[in-house]
C-alpha positions in Angstrom: 21.8 58.1 -24.2 25.8 59.2 -24.6 26.0 61.2 -20.9 22.6 62.8 -21.2 20.9 60.9 -18.1 23.2 58.9 -15.7 20.7 56.7 -14.3 17.2 56.0 -15.5 15.9 53.0 -14.1 12.8 52.6 -12.4 10.1 50.0 -11.9 6.6 50.0 -13.7 3.9 47.7 -14.2 6.4 44.8 -13.1 8.7 45.8 -16.1 12.1 47.5 -15.9 12.1 51.2 -17.8 15.1 52.6 -19.3 15.9 55.7 -21.0 18.0 57.1 -23.6 18.3 58.4 -27.3 17.6 56.7 -30.0 21.5 56.9 -31.8 20.6 54.3 -35.0 18.6 54.7 -37.8 17.0 50.9 -37.2 16.2 52.9 -33.5 14.6 56.1 -35.5 12.2 52.7 -37.1 11.2 51.5 -33.6 9.9 55.0 -32.4 7.8 55.1 -35.7 6.7 52.5 -35.2 5.1 53.1 -32.1 3.6 56.3 -32.9 1.9 54.5 -36.2 0.7 51.3 -34.1 -0.9 54.2 -31.4 -1.4 57.4 -33.3 -2.5 55.6 -36.5 -4.2 52.4 -36.0 -5.1 53.0 -32.2 -6.8 55.8 -33.5 -8.5 54.2 -36.4 -6.8 56.9 -38.7 -7.6 55.2 -42.0 -6.5 58.3 -43.4 -2.9 58.5 -42.6 -2.8 54.5 -43.2 1.0 53.6 -44.7 2.0 50.5 -46.4 5.6 50.7 -44.4 3.3 50.7 -40.9 5.6 54.1 -39.6 4.8 57.6 -38.5 7.3 59.6 -40.4 7.8 63.2 -41.3 10.8 65.7 -42.5 11.2 66.7 -39.0 12.4 63.6 -37.4 16.0 63.9 -38.9 16.7 66.6 -37.9 15.0 66.0 -34.4 16.4 63.7 -31.2 14.2 61.2 -29.9 14.2 60.2 -26.4 13.2 56.6 -25.6 11.9 54.2 -23.0 12.5 50.4 -23.3 11.0 47.6 -20.9 14.6 45.9 -20.5 13.0 43.1 -20.1 11.3 42.8 -24.1 13.9 45.5 -25.4 10.6 47.2 -27.0 10.5 50.9 -27.1 7.3 51.4 -25.1 7.9 55.6 -25.4 9.2 58.5 -27.2 9.1 62.1 -27.2 11.2 64.0 -29.8 12.3 67.0 -29.5 14.3 69.8 -31.2 16.8 72.1 -29.8 17.0 75.5 -31.2 20.2 75.4 -33.2 18.9 72.4 -35.2 15.3 74.6 -35.7 17.7 77.7 -36.6 18.8 75.6 -39.5 15.9 74.8 -40.6 13.9 78.0 -40.5 10.5 76.6 -38.2 9.5 74.5 -35.7 7.4 72.1 -35.8 4.2 73.6 -34.8 4.6 76.8 -36.9 2.5 74.2 -39.2 -0.4 75.3 -37.0 0.4 78.4 -34.9 1.7 81.5 -36.1 4.7 82.4 -33.5 5.6 85.4 -34.8 5.2 86.8 -31.1 7.3 84.4 -29.8 10.6 85.4 -32.4 13.0 87.1 -29.1 13.0 83.6 -27.3 13.7 81.7 -30.3 16.7 80.9 -29.7 16.3 79.7 -26.1 12.9 77.6 -26.6 13.3 73.4 -27.2 10.2 72.1 -29.0 8.9 68.7 -28.2 6.1 66.4 -29.5 5.6 63.8 -31.2 4.7 61.9 -26.7 3.8 58.5 -27.3 3.6 55.2 -25.0 2.6 52.0 -25.6 -1.3 51.3 -24.2 0.5 49.0 -21.7 2.9 51.3 -20.7 0.7 54.3 -18.9 1.0 53.7 -15.2 2.6 57.5 -14.9 6.1 56.2 -15.2 7.2 56.0 -18.6 5.3 59.6 -18.9 7.8 60.6 -15.8 11.0 59.2 -17.2 10.2 61.2 -20.7 9.8 64.3 -18.8 13.3 64.1 -16.9 14.7 63.2 -20.5 13.7 66.4 -21.5 14.1 68.6 -18.6 18.0 67.3 -18.9 17.7 67.8 -22.2 17.0 71.6 -22.1 20.2 72.2 -19.0 22.1 70.5 -21.6 21.3 73.0 -23.9 20.8 76.0 -22.2 17.6 76.5 -23.1 14.8 78.5 -20.6 11.4 77.2 -22.9 9.9 74.2 -23.5 7.6 74.5 -25.9 5.0 72.2 -28.8 1.0 71.2 -29.2 -0.7 68.7 -27.2 -3.6 66.9 -28.8 -7.5 67.3 -27.7 -9.3 64.5 -29.7 -12.4 65.1 -31.3 -14.3 61.5 -31.3 -17.0 63.5 -28.8 -17.6 66.5 -31.3 -15.2 69.1 -29.6 -17.3 69.4 -26.8 -14.1 68.4 -24.3 -12.3 70.3 -26.0 -14.0 73.8 -25.6 -14.5 72.8 -21.8 -10.7 71.4 -21.4 -9.7 75.1 -23.2 -12.5 77.1 -21.2 -11.1 75.4 -17.9 -7.5 76.1 -19.0 -7.8 79.5 -19.8 -9.1 80.9 -16.8 -5.9 80.1 -14.8 -2.8 79.2 -17.5 -3.0 81.6 -19.9 0.0 83.2 -21.3 1.0 86.5 -20.8 0.4 88.4 -23.5 3.7 89.0 -25.3 3.5 84.7 -25.5 0.3 84.5 -27.4 0.6 82.6 -30.4 -2.3 82.6 -33.1 -3.6 78.9 -35.0 -3.7 79.2 -38.2 -6.8 76.3 -38.8 -8.8 78.0 -35.5 -11.7 75.0 -33.9 -14.2 77.1 -33.7 -14.4 77.2 -29.6 -17.5 79.5 -29.9 -19.9 77.4 -32.0 -19.3 73.9 -29.6 -20.7 73.6 -26.6 -19.0 72.8 -23.1 -18.9 69.8 -21.6 -20.7 70.0 -18.7 -16.8 68.2 -16.8 -13.5 68.4 -18.7 -11.4 65.3 -19.3 -7.9 66.6 -19.8 -5.6 64.8 -20.9 -2.4 63.3 -19.0 0.6 65.2 -21.3 -1.2 68.2 -20.8 -2.0 67.4 -17.1 1.7 66.9 -17.0 3.0 70.2 -18.4 0.2 72.2 -16.6 2.0 70.7 -13.4 5.3 71.5 -14.1 4.0 75.2 -14.9 3.5 75.2 -18.2 0.7 77.9 -19.9 -1.3 77.3 -22.7 -0.3 80.5 -25.3 -4.2 80.9 -26.9 -7.2 79.2 -28.6 -6.4 75.5 -30.0 -5.3 74.7 -33.7 -8.2 72.5 -35.6 -6.0 69.3 -36.8 -8.5 67.4 -38.9 -5.6 64.9 -40.2 -5.5 63.2 -36.7 -9.3 64.7 -35.8 -8.0 66.8 -32.4 -7.1 70.2 -31.2 -3.8 71.2 -30.5 -2.9 73.5 -27.9 0.3 75.4 -27.6 2.0 74.6 -24.8 4.9 76.7 -23.2 6.9 76.0 -20.0 9.2 78.6 -18.4 12.3 76.4 -16.8 11.4 78.2 -14.2 8.5 78.4 -13.3 9.6 74.3 -12.2 8.9 74.7 -8.5 11.5 72.4 -6.7 9.6 70.1 -6.4 9.0 68.9 -9.7 12.6 70.4 -10.8 13.9 67.4 -8.5 10.8 65.0 -9.7 12.3 65.8 -12.8 16.1 65.7 -12.6 16.9 69.2 -13.4 20.0 70.3 -11.1 21.9 73.6 -11.5 23.7 74.5 -14.2 27.3 76.4 -13.6 27.2 79.9 -14.9 
């Protein structure tokens, strides 16, 4: 990762995992192949199938891509892409703006890092891969001197949206952002027209955000392509308490 993480090796499911940053076109293609396998093939999204077997869009070339490899097989088993404030400024928008009006966040755009396309191979979902990726995100924010991590987190609509409604209702009661950080979905998911499931099943990615002090910033957007309800999440770096800051590898920045 070109000095981004000094040491990031852990044991998980008998595999040694190593965190790095994609630095070549081939490594980017490895990332895109994993995303395709997880997002398109595993989820059965036939409308999004591609002959090249890659999940790719126009943002990939502007982003940095965190990757976790199995050191024994050298396979990429986890990835997260991050868009720095500087690069977002050059291209004029964030990926999240495909789904949300972020106008209220204009005054903090220069201090935001956007994370997205979180993806972990199904055989490596014991927790260590996402912890490595989060340590990379925290260190990336520190190096970029950014104060906020933002991005979309998806909830599957495979059950008709009942769990998405239950998750939103549960999170809105405890984790809603202050009003100055609220965003508006371009295509809202109709949370008031779908009955909530009895017990919300919060996706692991959203749990990770919340454990780190993140907020949800309003009602979810509806993503018909990926058949999901997407929550816009915002995590102030200052909200990381000492336990999680140490866990994710955050260290003080000299001013």
